[in-house]
N, C-alpha and C positions, 0 to 999 in steps of 0.2 A: 532849454533844448538847443542843441547846436546842429546846424545843417551846413554841410559844405556843398556848394552848388557850382558845378562846372558847366560852362557854355561853349559848345563846339563852334567850328568855323562858320557854319550856316547861321548860327544864332547871333553872330557879330559881323555879318557880311556887309552891312550898310547901316546908315543912321536909323532907319526904321526898325531894324532888328535890335539895335542898341536900346531903342525906346521900349521894345517888348521885354528885353532883359531887365531893364530898370523897373518896369511895372511888376514883373514876377518877383524880383528881389525885394522890392519895397512892400510887396503884398504879404510878407512873412518875416517877422522880426527875428526868427531863428536863423534866417539865411545871412549869417555874419561873414562867411568866408567864401569868396567868389574866385573861381579859376576861369581864365578865358584863353581861347585859342587865337590864332591869327585869323584875319578876315578870310572867309571862304568865298565861294562863287555866288554872285548875285543872280546869275542866269547861265544858260548854256554857252553863251559867247564870252563869259567872264572867266577869270583865272583865279585860283587860290593864291594868296600872297606868298605862302611858303614855296609853292611851285615857281613863282616869279623870282624869288630870292635864289633858289637853286639854279634857275636859268641865268641870273646875273653872274653867278659864280662860274658857270660853264662858259659864258662869254669872256669873262676875265681870263680864264685858263687859256683860251685860244686867241687872246689879244684882240677880241672884237668888242666894240663899244656896247656898254650895257645901259647907256643913258635912257634910251626909249623905254626899256623895261622898268628901270628904277623910277622913272617919271610916272609910270602907271601906278606903282605902289604909293608914291607920294600923293598923287591925286586922290586915291581911295581914302587915305587917312585925313587929308585936308578937307575933303568933302564931308566926311563924318563929323569932324571937329566944327566946321562952319555951320552945318545943319543943326547940330546939338548945342551950338554956342558955348562950347567948353573952352576954358582959358588954359590952353596948353601950348607951350612954345615948341611946336613940332619942328620948326626950322632948325633949332639947335640940336634936336635929336637926329634929324636927317643929316645935318652937317657932321655930327660925330660919327655916324655910320659911314658916310662918304670918305671921311678922313682915313678910316681904317681900311676901306675898300681900295684906297690908293696904295696901300702897303700890302704885304703878304699876310693878310689877316687869316684868322682861324675860320674855316667854313662854318663850323657850328655856331660861332658868334653871329655870322651873317644871317643864317637861316632861322635863328631864334628871335630876330628882331620883329617879326610879325606879331608874335605873342607879346613881346615887350611893349610895342606901341599900342596894341589893343588894351593891354593892362593899364597903361598910362591914361588913355582916354576914358576907359570905363571907371577907373578910380575917381577921376575928376567929375565925371557925369553923375556918379552916385554920391558925390561928396564923401568919398571914403579915403582910405589910406592905401597907397601903393607900396607893396613890398616886392622887390626884385627876386625872382626865383633863384637867381645866382647866389643870393645871400641866404637862401633857405634850404633848397634841395641839394644835399651833399652827396656827390659820387665818390666812391673809392677809385683808385687808379685802374682797377679791373673792370670798371664800367657799371658796377653794382651800386644801387642806392644805399647809403649808410643811414638807416632809420634813426639810430641813436643820435648821430651827429646832426641830422636834419631836425630832429625834435629839439635838441639843445639850441640850434640856431633860431628856429621859429619862436620858441618861447622867449628867447632873449629879445627878438625883434618886437614881440607883442608887449613887452614891458611898458613901453611908452605910449601905447595906443589907447585912446579913450574907449571905455566900454561900449559907448553908443555907436561908435564908428564901425563901418564895414571895412573889411580888408580885401583887397584885390591882388591876386598873385598870378602872373602869367604861367601858362602850362608849358609842357614840352621840353623844358631845359632846366639845368642846374649848373653846378660847377664842380670841378675836380679839386683835390686838396691844394693844388698850386694856384687856384683861382681861375683857371681857364674854363671857358664855357663848354659844357657838354650837353648835347641834345639826346633825346630818347628816339626810339624808332617812330615812324609816322603814326599819328594817333596818340602820341605819348601824353597829351594833355589829360587824357583819361587817367593815366597813372599818377600824374601830379595830384589830381583831386583825391584819388584813393589814398595816396601817401599822407596828405594833409588830414583826411578823415581819420586815418589810423592814429596819427600823432595826437590829434585833438580829442580822441575818443568820441567822435561825432555820433549823434543819434541816427542820422541818415546821411548818405552821400547821394545827392541828386545829380544826375547826369542829363543835361538838357541838350537835345539834338533836334533833328527835323522829322522824326517819326515818333508815334505815340507808343513807345515801348518796343520790346522784342517781338518779332512776328514769328508765327509757327514755321513759315517757310519763306524763301526768297520771293518777293513780289514780282520779280522779273520772270519767274517760272510759274508761280501760282497766282492767279488773279485774286486780288483783295484777300490775302491770307489773314486769318484771325490773329489778334494780338494775344500775347501770353500774359495772364494776370499775375501769376507768381511762378518763379523758377528758382531752383536751388543753385548755390554757387557751383556745385559739381556739374549740374546740367549745363549751366551757362559756359563753363570752362570747356566742356565737350563741344558745344555748338560753336563757340568762338574759334576754337582750334581747327574745327572742320569747316570754317568758312563764313559763319555768321558774323557780319561786320559792324554790328551796333556798338560794341565795346572792344577796346584793345584787350587781347587775351591775357595780358599780365595784370589787369586791373584787380582781379579777385584777391590776390595774395595779401596786399596790405590791409584789407578790411575783413577777410574771412576769419583770421585768428581772433579778432575782437567781435565777431558776429555783428558787424555794422551793415545794415541793409543798404542796397543800392537801388535807387528809384530812377528808372529811365523815363524821362518826360519829354514832351514836345513843346518847344518854345513857341511854335505857331498855333498850338492848341493846348494852352495851359490848363484848361478845364479837364482834359483827359487825365485819368489817374495813372496811366502808363503801366509799366511792368515793375513789380517789386522782386528784387533778387535777395534771397535770404537763406540762412542755414536751416531754420526751423519751419519749413513749409508744412511739415506733417501735421502740426496742431491746427492749421487752417484747412488742410485737406479733409479732415474728419467731417467738417461742416459743409465744405464745398469742394468735393473731390475733383481733381483735374481729369482731363483725358488721360488714358494710359500713355499716350504719346504726347510729350510736351513740345517737341520741335523736330523738324526734318531739315537737314542741311547736307552739304557735301562739297567735294572738290573733284576736279577733272585732271586728266593727263598724267596718269600714273603708269608705272611699269611694275609687273610682278615677276620676280625671279624665284622659281620654284626648284628647290634642291631635293632630290630623291636619293636615298641610300638605305639599303637593307640593314636592319639592326642599329640604325643611327641613335635611337633613344637610349641604347645601353652602352654607347661609346663615350667614354669620358672626354670632356672638353670639345665635343663635336660642334656645338653651337658657338662656343667661344672662338674657335678657329675661323669659322665663317665670318663672325663679326669683326675679327681682326682684318679681314680683307676689306670690308666696308670702311673700317676706320682708316686703313691705308689710303683709300681713294677719297676720304672725307665725304662719305655719302651718309646722309641722315636716313634712317629707316623709319617709315611711318607706322608700320604694323607687321607683326610676325604671326600669321595664322599657321597652326601646326597640327599634324597628326603623328602617328607613331614613327613613321620613317619618311615623312614628307614635311618640309618646312618652306613656307612662302615668305618672301621678303618684299614688302611693298615700298617702293621709293618713287619720288617725283621724277618723271621722265627727264626733265631738264638736267637733273643731277648726273644721270648715267648716259645721256645722249651721245657723248663723245668717247665713252670708255666702257660701254655695256659689255662687249665681247671680251675685253681684257679682264673685267671683273669676273665674268662667268668662267673664263679659263683659269683664273687664279683660284677661284673657289673649288673648281673641279680638281685641280692639282693638290690643293691644300687638304681636302678631306676624301679624295678618291671617290667622288660621287658617282653613283650608277647613271644618273641622268640629271640634266638641268634644262628646265623649260622656261621660255620667256614669253610673257603676254604683255603686249603694249596697248595703248589707247584704252586704259582702264579708268573708270571713275569710282570714287568711294562715296557711298550714300550712307549717312549716319542717321539712324532713327533713335532719338533721345527721349527718355521719359522715366521719371522716378516711379511712376505707377506700373511700369512693365513688370517689375519684380513680383508684383502681387496678382498678375494676370496669367494664369496657367496657359501654356501653349501660345504665348504671344509671338515668339519667333516663327512658329509654324504658320500663324495667321499672316505674318508679313511675307514669308516666302511663298505662301499659297497665292497671295495677291499678285506677286511678281509673275507667278506661273500663269495666272489667268490673263495677264496682259502680255504674255509671250516675251517676257524680259528674262534673258539668260543670266543666271547668277554665276559669276566667275570666282568669287571668294566670299567667305563668311568669317566674321570674327566678332565675338561678344565678350565684353569685359566681365570680370568676376563680380563687380558691384551691380551688374545687371541693369544699368541705366542706359546702356548704349548697345545697339545692334549695328554693326558695320558690315555693309554688303558691297562687294565689288561687282560692277556691271560694265558693259561696253560703253565707251563714251557716247555713242549714238543713242543709248537708252537712258542717259543720265537724267534729263529733264522729265522724261516720261515716268521714270521710277519715282521721282519726288512727287509728281502730280498724282500718281495712282495711290500712293500711301496717304497723301493728304485727303483725297476724295473718299477713300475707303474708311479711314479712321477718324478724321477731323470734321469734314463737312457733311458726312453721311448722317 
């Protein structure tokens, strides 16, 4: 069995966390491939290493000394190395970084050094083999990961690695065809782990973090929400896209096509089984059916532009001409709820804040609309669950609960796969909406 185990920033925040990681890794011989993030925060007063590296770059840009900030980064890694008694020449690594910082270096190189240093220390502490992500994760010039090239690189690197050795690879970054370091979006170490799991045909991709799996709802909104035992790839994709932050939303793609399960685990509570993310949830559901609702999540601060025109549904190219306007202003559309002659366009308010009326006027001129309505301060609440498709009247039950709580529904949209009901409510009702659904359908 092969397990790829990724440990997030909170899991490598200090020497104590490194020790927990080592205990977890050594507790299962299948955990041969380890992915690590940069050191996270030890407490509320601490800072993530990646944030500090970005701050160093900002200081350099404006000609301000970065020494105090960089010294904080050095101290964090020196403290870990000293406590764990690992034999790593950190000074030479920091000297190499400083040398490039004195030149006009690539910012992606700088901000990737947190993962790089974590990987160097972890490999030594585990008596494993360090492989630089820049030598494995291959980006094309368009910024997309080249899976075939990455596979070829990794397998070549593994040729000389003894079978009993564990391999440690930093997350978050790779390299372009010309060798230049390229980082992923924040949280990208999750993607690194998924890519490696896909390449290696792993049996499980373990993602170790500071929570015991995916929770039904945001714990800052719902007190002590229940964890989710099992969730499908599609459900997780819906929840991640709509604001659930346990996993990077792009993680699913490298593992889904090979049906590799993702197991979300807690480094601080390794005995918890966590959440299993898999394609074939149905075979387990027969013995242990889930709630009809798997999770509740959402986002705030949206604007809905509603376009009304008689006989619009029979007008050729009607929708395309509207979309051309949004394309012109580079506005991403979140959702398009529609009826016969009425189309709603849901967009993040920050995207249209400076051009809202220009966009509306352009649409009106383009399609000779009868009316255009604007609704601001809208939140989207997503109710996600693979079991909802088999529960007659589920949408009606959700809407009825909103009615009982005096929550005004501003928009409704349901996907054809019937795993998500998306409801627009006023921002002021956002948290109330999530709590009332949780209390009615999960904790009741």
